[in-house]
C-alpha positions as CSV (number, residue, x, y, z in Angstrom):
1,M,-21.8,-13.9,-14.4
2,Q,-19.2,-12.4,-15.9
3,S,-20.1,-8.9,-13.9
4,R,-19.7,-10.6,-11.1
5,S,-16.2,-12.0,-11.7
6,A,-15.4,-8.3,-12.5
7,L,-16.6,-6.7,-9.9
8,Y,-14.3,-9.5,-7.6
9,P,-10.7,-8.0,-8.4
10,F,-12.6,-4.8,-6.7
11,L,-13.6,-6.5,-3.5
12,V,-10.6,-8.4,-3.0
13,T,-8.8,-4.8,-3.4
14,L,-10.7,-3.7,-1.0
15,V,-9.8,-6.0,1.6
16,A,-6.4,-6.1,0.8
17,V,-6.2,-2.1,1.6
18,G,-7.7,-2.9,5.2
19,L,-5.7,-5.5,5.8
20,L,-2.6,-2.8,4.9
21,S,-3.9,-0.3,7.1
22,L,-4.0,-3.1,10.0
23,M,-0.2,-3.7,8.9
24,D,0.7,0.1,9.3
25,S,-0.9,0.1,13.0
26,F,1.3,-2.8,13.7
27,M,4.3,-1.1,12.2
28,K,3.9,2.4,13.8
29,A,4.0,0.5,17.2
30,A,7.2,-1.4,16.2
31,S,8.2,1.6,14.9
32,V,8.2,3.9,17.4
33,A,10.1,1.0,20.0
34,V,12.8,1.0,17.8
35,G,13.1,1.9,14.7
36,A,11.6,1.9,11.5
37,F,14.8,0.7,9.9
38,S,15.5,-2.0,12.3
39,A,11.1,-2.8,12.3
40,M,11.5,-2.9,8.4
41,V,14.8,-5.1,8.4
42,V,13.0,-8.0,11.0
43,R,9.7,-8.4,8.7
44,S,11.8,-8.4,5.6
45,L,13.8,-11.3,6.7
46,L,10.6,-13.0,8.4
47,S,9.1,-12.9,5.2
48,S,11.5,-14.2,3.2
49,G,11.7,-16.8,5.6
50,L,7.9,-17.8,5.2
51,V,7.8,-17.2,1.2
52,V,10.8,-18.6,0.0
53,P,10.5,-21.8,1.2
54,L,6.8,-22.3,-0.5
55,W,8.0,-20.9,-3.6
56,L,10.6,-23.7,-3.7
57,W,8.4,-26.4,-2.9
58,K,6.1,-24.7,-5.8
59,G,8.9,-25.2,-8.3
60,T,7.7,-22.2,-11.1
61,G,11.3,-22.1,-12.1
62,W,13.3,-18.4,-12.0
63,P,11.6,-15.8,-13.7
64,K,12.0,-14.3,-17.0
65,K,14.1,-11.5,-17.5
66,H,11.6,-8.8,-17.9
67,A,10.0,-10.1,-15.0
68,L,13.1,-10.1,-12.9
69,R,14.1,-6.4,-14.1
70,L,10.5,-5.3,-12.8
71,H,11.1,-7.8,-9.6
72,L,14.5,-5.7,-9.1
73,I,13.0,-1.8,-10.0
74,R,9.4,-2.1,-7.4
75,G,11.6,-3.8,-4.5
76,M,14.4,-1.4,-4.7
77,A,11.2,1.7,-4.9
78,S,10.0,-0.2,-1.9
79,V,13.1,-0.1,0.2
80,F,12.5,3.5,0.2
81,M,8.9,4.1,-0.5
82,A,8.8,1.9,3.1
83,L,11.1,3.5,4.8
84,T,10.1,6.9,4.2
85,F,6.2,6.4,5.1
86,F,7.1,4.0,8.5
87,S,9.4,6.5,9.8
88,A,6.7,9.3,9.1
89,L,4.4,7.3,11.3
90,V,6.7,8.3,14.1
91,Y,5.7,11.9,14.0
92,L,2.4,11.7,12.7
93,P,-0.9,9.9,13.9
94,L,-1.6,7.3,11.6
95,A,-4.9,8.5,9.9
96,E,-3.3,11.8,9.2
97,A,0.2,10.2,7.3
98,I,-2.3,7.9,5.5
99,A,-4.6,11.2,4.5
100,L,-1.7,12.8,3.3
101,A,-0.5,9.7,1.3
102,F,-3.8,9.9,-0.6
103,I,-1.9,12.0,-3.0
104,S,-0.1,8.8,-4.9
105,P,-3.1,7.2,-6.3
106,L,-4.3,10.5,-7.9
107,I,-0.9,10.8,-9.3
108,A,-0.7,6.6,-9.8
109,L,-3.7,7.3,-12.6
110,G,-2.2,9.9,-14.7
111,L,1.7,7.7,-14.9
112,A,-1.0,4.6,-15.9
113,A,-2.0,6.6,-19.3
114,V,1.7,7.2,-19.5
115,I,3.2,4.2,-18.6
116,L,1.0,1.7,-19.0
117,K,-1.4,3.1,-22.4
118,E,-4.5,2.9,-20.3
119,K,-7.2,5.0,-21.7
120,I,-8.6,7.1,-18.5
121,A,-12.0,6.8,-18.0
122,G,-14.2,9.9,-17.3
123,K,-15.9,7.8,-14.0
124,A,-12.5,7.3,-13.1
125,I,-11.0,10.7,-13.1
126,G,-13.5,11.5,-11.5
127,A,-13.9,9.0,-8.8
128,A,-10.3,10.4,-8.3
129,M,-11.3,13.7,-7.4
130,L,-13.9,13.2,-5.1
131,G,-11.5,11.2,-3.0
132,V,-9.3,13.9,-3.2
133,V,-12.1,15.9,-2.0
134,G,-13.0,13.9,0.8
135,V,-9.5,13.8,2.3
136,V,-9.1,17.6,1.9
137,I,-11.8,17.8,4.4
138,I,-10.3,15.4,6.9
139,V,-6.8,16.6,6.6
140,G,-8.5,20.3,7.1
141,G,-10.6,19.0,10.2
142,R,-7.7,17.1,11.8
143,I,-4.3,19.8,11.2
144,G,-5.7,22.6,9.6
145,N,-6.3,24.7,12.9
146,Q,-2.9,23.0,15.1
147,T,0.4,25.0,14.4
148,M,2.5,22.4,13.0
149,S,6.1,21.4,14.8
150,D,9.0,20.9,13.4
151,E,9.0,17.1,13.8
152,A,5.4,17.4,12.2
153,A,6.8,19.1,9.3
154,F,9.9,16.4,8.8
155,G,6.7,13.8,9.2
156,V,4.9,15.5,6.3
157,A,8.0,15.5,3.9
158,L,8.5,12.1,4.3
159,V,4.8,11.5,3.5
160,L,4.6,12.9,0.6
161,F,8.0,11.7,-0.7
162,S,6.7,8.1,-0.1
163,A,3.7,9.2,-1.7
164,L,5.6,9.5,-5.1
165,L,7.4,6.4,-4.9
166,Y,3.8,4.4,-4.3
167,A,2.3,5.9,-7.1
168,W,5.1,4.6,-9.0
169,N,4.7,1.4,-6.8
170,L,1.2,0.9,-8.2
171,I,1.9,1.0,-11.7
172,L,4.8,-1.2,-11.5
173,Q,2.4,-4.1,-9.8
174,R,0.0,-3.9,-12.3
175,Q,2.8,-4.6,-15.1
176,Q,4.0,-7.2,-12.3
177,A,1.0,-8.7,-12.5
178,L,0.8,-9.3,-16.4
179,V,3.8,-11.3,-16.1
180,A,4.5,-13.3,-12.9
181,K,2.0,-14.7,-10.4
182,P,1.3,-13.6,-7.4
183,L,3.7,-16.3,-5.1
184,E,6.5,-15.4,-7.3
185,I,6.1,-11.2,-7.0
186,V,5.6,-11.6,-3.6
187,T,8.5,-13.9,-3.0
188,F,11.1,-11.5,-5.1
189,Q,9.9,-8.3,-3.1
190,N,10.2,-9.5,0.3
191,V,13.7,-10.9,-0.5
192,I,15.1,-8.2,-2.8
193,V,13.9,-5.7,0.3
194,A,15.7,-7.9,2.9
195,L,18.9,-7.9,0.3
196,V,19.0,-4.3,0.2
197,L,18.3,-3.4,3.8
198,L,21.1,-5.9,4.9
199,L,23.3,-3.5,3.7
200,G,22.1,-0.7,6.3
201,T,22.2,-3.0,9.5
202,P,25.7,-3.1,11.0
203,F,25.2,1.0,10.9
204,F,21.0,1.0,11.9
205,F,19.7,-2.3,13.1
206,Q,18.8,-2.4,16.7
207,M,17.4,-5.3,18.1
208,P,13.4,-5.3,18.9
209,Q,12.2,-6.0,22.0
210,G,9.2,-7.8,23.9
211,S,5.7,-6.7,22.3
212,A,7.9,-5.2,19.3
213,W,8.3,-8.8,17.9
214,I,4.9,-9.5,18.3
215,D,3.9,-6.1,16.1
216,I,6.5,-7.2,13.7
217,V,5.6,-10.5,13.3
218,M,1.7,-9.8,12.7
219,A,2.6,-6.6,10.4
220,T,4.6,-9.5,8.4
221,L,1.7,-11.9,8.0
222,L,-0.8,-9.0,7.1
223,A,1.5,-8.2,4.6
224,L,2.5,-10.7,3.1
225,I,-1.5,-11.7,2.5
226,A,-2.4,-8.7,1.6
227,L,0.8,-8.1,-1.1
228,A,-0.5,-11.5,-3.0
229,M,-4.2,-10.0,-2.8
230,M,-3.0,-7.3,-4.7
231,A,-1.2,-9.1,-6.9
232,W,-4.3,-11.3,-7.6
233,A,-6.4,-8.3,-8.4
234,Y,-4.0,-6.0,-10.7
235,A,-4.1,-9.2,-13.0
236,R,-7.9,-9.1,-13.4
237,A,-8.9,-5.4,-13.3
238,E,-6.8,-2.4,-14.6
239,A,-5.0,0.2,-12.5
240,Q,-7.8,3.1,-13.5
241,V,-10.1,0.7,-11.6
242,L,-8.0,-0.5,-8.6
243,V,-6.4,2.9,-7.9
244,P,-9.5,4.8,-6.2
245,V,-9.7,2.0,-4.2
246,E,-6.9,2.7,-2.3
247,Y,-8.8,5.9,-0.9
248,T,-10.5,3.4,1.6
249,G,-7.1,3.0,3.5
250,F,-8.1,6.3,5.8
251,A,-11.5,5.2,6.9
252,W,-9.2,2.0,7.8
253,A,-7.3,4.1,9.5
254,A,-9.6,6.0,11.6
255,L,-10.6,3.0,12.6
256,F,-7.7,1.5,13.7
257,G,-6.1,4.6,15.1
258,W,-8.7,4.7,17.5
259,I,-8.4,1.3,18.2
260,F,-5.2,0.8,18.9
261,F,-3.8,5.0,19.3
262,G,-6.7,6.5,21.0
263,E,-7.3,9.1,18.0
264,E,-10.3,10.9,17.7
265,V,-12.6,10.3,14.9
266,R,-14.0,13.4,14.2
267,L,-17.2,14.4,12.3
268,T,-14.9,16.2,9.3
269,T,-13.3,12.7,9.3
270,V,-16.8,10.7,8.7
271,A,-17.8,13.1,5.9
272,G,-14.7,13.1,4.2
273,A,-14.4,8.7,4.8
274,A,-18.2,9.0,2.9
275,L,-17.4,10.9,0.1
276,I,-13.9,8.5,-0.5
277,I,-16.2,5.6,-0.1
278,V,-18.8,7.4,-2.8
279,G,-15.5,7.6,-5.0
280,C,-15.1,4.0,-4.9
281,W,-18.4,2.7,-5.5
282,I,-18.2,5.2,-8.7
283,A,-14.8,3.1,-9.9
284,A,-16.2,-0.3,-9.4
285,P,-16.4,-2.3,-12.3
286,R,-20.2,-3.8,-13.4
287,K,-20.3,-4.1,-17.1
288,H,-16.0,-4.2,-17.5
289,T,-15.4,-7.7,-18.4
290,E,-13.0,-6.7,-21.3
291,Q,-10.4,-5.9,-18.0
292,V,-10.2,-9.9,-16.9
293,A,-7.1,-10.7,-17.7
294,T,-7.6,-14.0,-19.9
295,G,-5.7,-16.8,-18.3
296,A,-4.2,-14.8,-14.9
297,G,-3.8,-17.8,-12.6
């Protein structure tokens, strides 16, 4: 029973990553239509409007000083992380952007050792490296033989900068999960992002029209569900166990990119995705019952 409980955070994270990849698909469509900034403003306001009343109804009280500090830091980092990534989706295919972003879990494993003082297991490092090999195969198959335009190069630079922030975000997520409940994390994440983005609204905002509203609403709901699932999982397992699951995001992105944008799924994509899945299987907890957080709700 304990072994099965240790596997639950891994499976929850796997599903959450899939939902986030689907959310990226909707945000790509919205960003192309009205720009990443405008899409993010509307999404953050909608999210806040949904979660704040629920948080007030639950009556969990104001966060403690340490938790509030983490909420503020992660909220600020999330603004620039998301803006740069969604802007990159305007210039790059969804699967390529996510593949390039996979440098972040590898960085996060190192940060987990430095910041969280986690002892990185050999199999976690091996799983991460296997995932990176899979990403290299996929990227090589997709863009290795193409001439990169200025727009594509700009998109790559945006993704890499976002990846650095995302690696830090994964560590902050683990720190938050140990001191705050999922609903509190989701609420303050969205409110802080919304407040920061509102500062730039007079200069950059463009009102969405037509189907862009549907895309943003769907992205909002998917993001809220996935964020809550991630918070639950990271409260019960170490970052080094869950971080490699991020690599399955490319397999999800290849699927959704093909469905929504007609992106080709090549043989190299399948081969790379297979390596990624194997890496995640290697990292999956089997006897890591000591990683389950006592009393985590």
